[in-house]
N, C-alpha and C positions, 0 to 999 in steps of 0.2 A: 625177786622183783615181780611186781605185778605186770601184766601185759601192758597196761597204760604207762607205767613207769619205764618199761623197756622201750616203748615206742617214742616217748618224749626224749629219752636218752639218745636214741638213734637220731632224732631230729636235731638235738643240740650238737651232736658229733658232726653231722652233715653241715650244719650252719657254720660251726667253727672251722671245719676243714675248707669249705668253699668261700668263707668270709662274705656270705650274702644270705639273705633270708630265703626260705623256701615256703611253699604254701600247703604242702602235704608231705606225709611220710606213708609209705606202703608197708603194712604189716603182712609179710608173705606167709607167716604161720597161720594167720587168721583170714587170709585172702581179703583184706579190706584196706581202704585208703582212709587215712586219718587227716582231716583238714586242720591246719594250724594257721594262725596269723600272728603278727607281732612286729617288733622292731629290733634292730641290731645297731649297737654302737661299739666303739673301741673297747669298752669295759663291761658291756652288759648285753644280754639277750633277754627280751621280754616277750613271752609267748602266751597265746590263748589256745588251749587244746579244745577244739569244738566238740569232739566226741565225748570227752569227760566233763565239759563245761567248767573248765578251771584255768586259772593263770599259773604260769610257771616262769620263774625269774632265775637267770643265771648271772653270776658275777664272774667275769672273765679276766684272767691275768695271763696274757701270752697263750701258752698251750694248756693252761689249767683253768678249770671252772668249778664253781660251787653252785649247784642247782637246787632251788627251793621249790617244791611241788605244793601248791596251795590246797590241792584236793586232799592230800594225805597229811600235810603238815610236816613231812619228812624232807630230808635233803640227800643229795648225793654229791660226791666229789669225782672229778674226772680229769685225766691227763692224757693228752694226745701226743704221740711220738711217731712222726712219720706216717706210716699207714696202719699203725696200731694204737690202741688206747686201753686204759685200765681205770678202775675206780672202785668206789665203795658206796653201797646203798644203805643208808641208815634205817630205812623201813624194814629191810630183811636182815640187816646186820651182816651182810655177805658182800664179798668182792665180785666184780665182774671184769671182763676183758673183751677185746674184740679187734676186728680189722675193718679197714675202710678201702673200698675200691671206687672206681668212677661211678658204678651203678648200684652198689650194695654196701650195707653195713651189717656185719656179722657180730652178734653179741653172744658171748658165752656167759651164761648166768650160773654162778656156782650154787645158787639156792636150789634150782631144779636140775642142775648138771647137764643142761642142754644148750645147743646153739640155736639162735633165733636170727632170722634173716629179714632185713628191711631194705626197701628201695626208696630212692628219693633224690 
């Protein structure tokens, strides 16, 4: 996953878990805050990633989402189960997984074999 894809994945996870919009996600690896805006409905999350200048749309079905990144033209699938999640990134062709707490989202990216931490 690219850093931008990881950050927007963390944002979608946070929005799905809290069931309300957020206006930023903090990339703790890069020590920067990424501004986002958008709307949330029962079946969709529509975001604008201000740092990358692109739209991201997610179709949501319960705890499952398919996310389309208009910057890369790629998609990812995501499933949340309690305080953990997993998915597939079509851009890298790799799986990812992670955990959610009140203040952080931890993503394990199998492409680089590392854990990445986000706040939001």
